[in-house]
N, C-alpha and C positions, 0 to 999 in steps of 0.2 A: 205317592209314585200311582199311575193310572195303570195299574198292572192289565186290567180287562182290556182295554184300548191298545194296548201295545201288543198284547195277546191277540186280539181281532187283526189288528195289523199284519202279524207275523202269519199269519193264516191265511189273510187276504193275498199277500205276498206268495205264499205257498201254490194255493190254488192258481193264480193266474199263469205263475211262471210254468206250472208242470203242464197248464192246458194250450197255453204258446209254444212250449217247448214241441209237446206231443205234435202239434201241428204243423210247425218247423219240420220236423223229424220225415213226418207222413210226404210234406213238399219234396224234401230232399230224395227220399226213397225214388218216388213216382218220377222226378227228374232224372233221376240216373238210369231210368229203364229205355232200354233198346240203343244203349251208348257202346258200341263197338271196344274193345282193347285195341289203344293207341291211339284211339281217333281223339279229337279236339276235346278239352274237357267241357261239359255241359253246364247248365246253370246248377247242377247238385252241389259243386264245391263251392258256389259260390252262396248258397242257400245256408250250408253249414258253417260256412264262415262267420255269417248274420247272424248265427243262431242267437250269440250274445246278446242281442237286444231284447231276447225273450226275458232274461234276467234284468237288465234295466227298467222294461217296462212294470217287470210284476214287482219288484221290490219301490221302484220309485212310483209308482202309482199307490201301490200300499202306506208307504210312509208320509206321501204329500195328502192321502185323506185322511190318513189317522192325524195328524198335525192339523188339518183344515176342522177336526171334528174335536180336538181340543186332549188328544192322546199325547201330547206333547207337553204339556204345560205351560210352565211359565216359558219353556225354550222354543216355542213357536218360531219366533225369529228367526233364531241359531239354524232350526233344522231348514227353515225356508232357504236361508243363504246355503248350507249345505247342499241340498238336495238341486239348486239352480247352478253351483260351482260342478256337481257330480253330474247335471246334464249337459254342461258344455264339454267336459271332457270326453262323456261318451259319445256326443255327437262328433268330436273330435277323431275319436275311435272308428266311428262308421266312414267317415268322410276318409281315412287312411286307408279302410280296408279295400274300399274303392278305387282310389287314387292315391298310393303312397305320398306322405308329405315329408317333408324333410323334417332332422331334427331341432333345427333353433326356431321353427314355426310350432311344432308341436310344443316344445319345452313353455315358448312365449304363452301359447295359448292354455298351458296349465297352471302355469303362474299367475295368471289373470284371474282365472276361475278360483285359484285357492286363495289371491288376494281378495275376492269378491266374499268367499265364505267366510274368511277371517274379520272383514270388516263386519257384517251383519254378526258375526259373533261376541262383539264388542271386546277383542283382546286390546290390550294395549301395544303402543306401535313397539316397542321390543320384542314383545311377548308374538307379536302379529309376525314381524319379520322373521323369525325364528320358526313360526308354526307355517310359513309359506315354503321356508326351504325345506323343512320336513314333511309338508304335504308332495311336494315337486316330488321330493325323493325316493320316498315308500309307493308314490303312484307308480312310477316309472320301475320300480324294483317289481311290484307284483305284475305290472304287465309283461315282465319277462319272463314270468313264470308259464305261462302260457306256452308249454314245451311238450307236453304228454298229457295224452288221457287223465283226465282228474284230478292234474296235482294241482291247478289253481283253484277249483272248487273247491278241495280239500284242505289246502292252507287257509284260504279264504274263510270256510266255516268255522275253522279250528281259531283263530283270531277272531273273528266276528263273537264268537262266544265266550271269549274271554274280556272282549270289551264290552257286551252286556253285562257280563258277571261283575265288573267292576262298577258301571252306572247301576246296578243294583245294588251296591254297597253301600251308594251314598243316597239312596232312595229318588233319584233324577229320573223323572219321564224325558226329560227333552233328550240327553244325552244317549239313554236306553232304545228312542223308536226308530232310528236308522241301523243299528248292529243288531236288531233284532227283526227287521224287516230283511236286510240282507242275509243273514243266516238261513231264514226260513226259505226266500230266493234261491240261495246259494245248494240247498238240500235238494229243491226242486228241481233244480239246473243238471245236478249231479246225478241224477236217477237217468238221465238221458246222454251226459257226459262220460261216465264210466266206459272202461275199454270193456268193447269197441264202442266209441264214441260215434255217435249219429250227428252231432253238434259240436261245433266248439266256442269257447268265449270270444275268441278272435279281439282286436283292438278294444272293441266300444265296452265287452263287460269286463276286461280286464282292467282298463283302465277305471271304469267305474268303480268296480270292486276295490282298488289300491285306491283311489279319491277319498272314498265313501269312510273307510277301515283307518286311511291316516288322517283325516280332518276330523271324524269321532274321536279317535283318541286325542288329538289337540281340544277339542271341544270338553271332554272330561278330564283334562290337565289344567285348563280353565276355570272347571267350577268345581272341583277337589278341594276338598279342607285342606287347613294348614296341616293337620297331624299326619294328612295321605302320604305317601313316597312316592306322588305320579311322576316326578323327575327320574325317579331310577326304575319303576315298575312299568310304565306303558311303552318307553320304546324295546322293551326287551320282547314284546308282541310281534315285533315285525322281524323277528332274528330269522326266520328261514328266507325270508325276500332279501333281505340285505346282504346275508350269507351267498345267495344264488349270485348276487350283481357283483359282490367282492370276489368272488370265485371267477367270474366272467371276465373283470378288469384284469386281473392277477395275469389269468391265464394268456390272455390277448398280449398283454405287456411282454409276457415274458417270451413270448413267441414272435412280438413284434408285428402282429397284426393289427389292422385296423379296429378300434375301441366300439365303434359302432356299427361295424357291419355284423350282422347275424351268422351264428356259426353253431355245431353241435358239442357245446362246451360247457353247458348247464349243466344243473346236479342232477337232471333226471337224464340228460344224454350220457353223462359218466355210469352213472348207475345201470345204465343199459348195456355199456360195455361190459360189465363184470356179471353178465348174465342175471341181473334183477330183471324181473318180469315187468310190463307196463302195470298192471295194477300193484304189484308190489312196491314199483315206485311211488305210486301215490298213497301207500301206506305208509311208507318209509316216510315221507315229505310230513304227513300229519301226524305220527309217532312224534316226527322232532319239534314240529309246532305246538302240539299238544304240550309235551315236555316244557317248551319255553314258555308259554301259554301259564301252565300252571304255576310256575315260578313266578313270574310276573305279578299274578294274581294273588298269589300270597304275601306276596310282598306290599303289593297294595291294599291290603286288607289288613297289615299289621300283624300277619302271623309269622312270618319271617322277617330277619335284620334286612335291611335296603341293602348289607354289602353281598348278600347272596343273590341282589341280582346280576352280576357280573358273572355267575355260572353259567347261563347258555350264552352270551357273547363269546366267553373263552372257550366254553366246550364247540359251539360253532367254528371260531376259527381253527380249534384242532383237526376239526372234521374238513374245513379247506384245506389246511395242507394237507390233508391224508387223499383227499380227491384229487389234488394238483398231480398226482404220480403217477395217475389212472390215464393213459393216452388219449387226449380229445382230439387229434389233428393227423391224417393220413397223408405221409408224404405222397407226392406226385412221383407215378412209375417213370423210371429216367429211359429217355429215348435218344439214340444217334450216340456216337463214339464219346470218348470219354475224354477232354481234352487234356494233354500232359503238362504238369506242373512246369513254372520257368526255370531254364538253366538244364533241363531233363535233354538229353540227348535223342535224336530223334531213331525209332525203330531203324532195322536195317530192312531193306527191302526184300522181300521174298525172291530166290533165285529164280532165274526164267527156268521154264519148264524144256528139257531136251527132248530132240526129236526123237520118235520110236524110230529104231534102226527096221527097215522093212524084212519081213519074212523071205527067206530064200530056200531053194529045194536043196536035195543031198547032194547035187551036182554044184552048187554057189550060185546059181543063179535066182536071179530075182524074181516073186511068183507074179502071175498075170492076175490083175484086179477083176472084179466081178463082172459080169455081161451087164448090158445097160437094162436088162428085162428083168434084173433084181433078182432071177433065180439063183441060188447056190452055184458057186464053180467048183464042184468038188472034184478033187484031182486033177483039174486045168491047169496046166503049167507052161512055161515058155519053152520047155525041154522040149521040142518038137523035131521029128524024123526028115 
């Protein structure tokens, strides 16, 4: 295992991401100067959304340079395929930020990128099909985590650390290069994405992160020795992202809402509803991911029995059931009158107002109305002599 090459690639990814993110942050701040409240949004919002390209450039450039210099060892071809697929989905996310694309088109592009990565990795046909399905599902799950400051970067960094540990146990440079570069890039990006965030991952960085993590897991699984329980350990690393997707799908299904429409029903939104702060939400997700990653890594290393890999999914399922009890959809205010139920008699009409009897004098004659000038006619009556 080329430890020095992997460390050098990680340091390069950290440095490039920090420098680029700082530049994007300054550009966003300058773009926001002079915009009055309520005015049309300036380019500052666009810059913040596209700030995730800094992570793609930092981690991708460092990993590509490391693979070119031999840091990937015998896995250079597989790493090149994974980087090519990750670049395709990152470009897809960049286009989606500028001009939203449909779900079928995005899914097709992600499947094509996953197929390219799997073919260059040299997997068998059956394993390749399963790997493509896994990569597309996990990529989309991580893309949905970009709902709060620091959430995606925190969970992604913890997951990348787990994959790096699993690859290090086997002593393989190829499967370890991409997780190391992504881990360093996410740490550098998190410095500017922590609350209050100046830049956001956006669709580009979120898709890139999910694709690299999922494809790296598939590559580690393919290269794992037979004694490793990779089939049970590696899926556990993506527990938090998959739990968030399951929560969203079940919640929208129960509420008869469109499954593919964005809404405030993710884990981060529900934690905010019970008054967990934005940094606290990122910490909770990070600890949740750390628990799953620790168990999965220990199972992969043979320290724990493979049956214990069921603990994170079962615990996450219970957490999802608890989160479903937190209301996520606010009912719209009722307007207009309520329509009576069928068969209910119509309410009786209110009685007509009775005209008031005119005032009379002590002699029984009606009083004279006020004069046209509007002055009060105090004591003036119809009783004239």
